Each structure stands twice: as C-alpha cells, then as structure tokens.
N, C-alpha and C positions, 0 to 999 in steps of 0.2 A: 131495302133500309141501305141508306149512304149514309158511308165511311172514310174517313179525314185519314192526312195526314201518310198516305197512298198506306194505312192498314188494309189488312186483307178478314170476308165475312170469318170468320169463321165457322170448321166445317163439321158437321156433328160427324159425332161417335153414335150407331145406332147397331143394334144385333143382329145381325149376318150370319145365317146355316153356307157350312161352309167345306169342303174335303179337304185330308189331310193324312200326311203320310204318316200310312206305324213304323215306318225303319224308325230306329236310334239317329240315323249317318245323317242323315236327309229333314231338311229343312221347309221342303215343300207341301202347297197348302193353291185352291179353289176357289172364287164366291159355288156356292151352288148352282146359282141359272144360268157359270158363263162355263162350266161344265156341257158339252156334247155325250156324255154318254152316259146311265148310267147310276154305273159304277165304276169310273172312271181309272188309271193306274197310274202314278206319277210322273210329271210328264219329267222329271229331271234325273229319277230313277229307277225307274215300271217297275217298284213299289205297290202294293195293295195300301185305299184310301180310306181310313175312314170317315162318319158325317160327325161333326162340331161346329156346334155353336160362337164363333168372337167378338167382339167390341170390337169393329172398325169401321174406320168413314164411309161413307156415305157418297153415292155415287151418285150423281145426275144425269 
C-alpha cells in the first residue's frame, strides 16, 4: 500500500507473549521468542520473570 506526504504505514499492535520482571522496582520485560532460556532472569536486575501477554507493536 502506498502512503503519500511522507506518512509512514501504521504499525499493527498484536498480542505477544512476553517475560516480565516480578520486582516492583524494575520495569524490565522481553519478548518470549527473543529469550535464550526457558525461564530467564531479568537482564536489568537479575530477578525472576513471569510470563504475560501484552499488546505491543508487531516486529517483521
């Protein structure tokens, strides 16, 4: 689809499985398909992480 006047194509948001840090002081999270471990630790604070579903922009 062509967009004119330097407008970019809108990014579609999709439900995505993510790992989210359980620490109240940390906002760390990562997409599940980009983690290297079955149960990763937070790369920011090294706390445990839990699975969540978030609506975030789709990566292509």
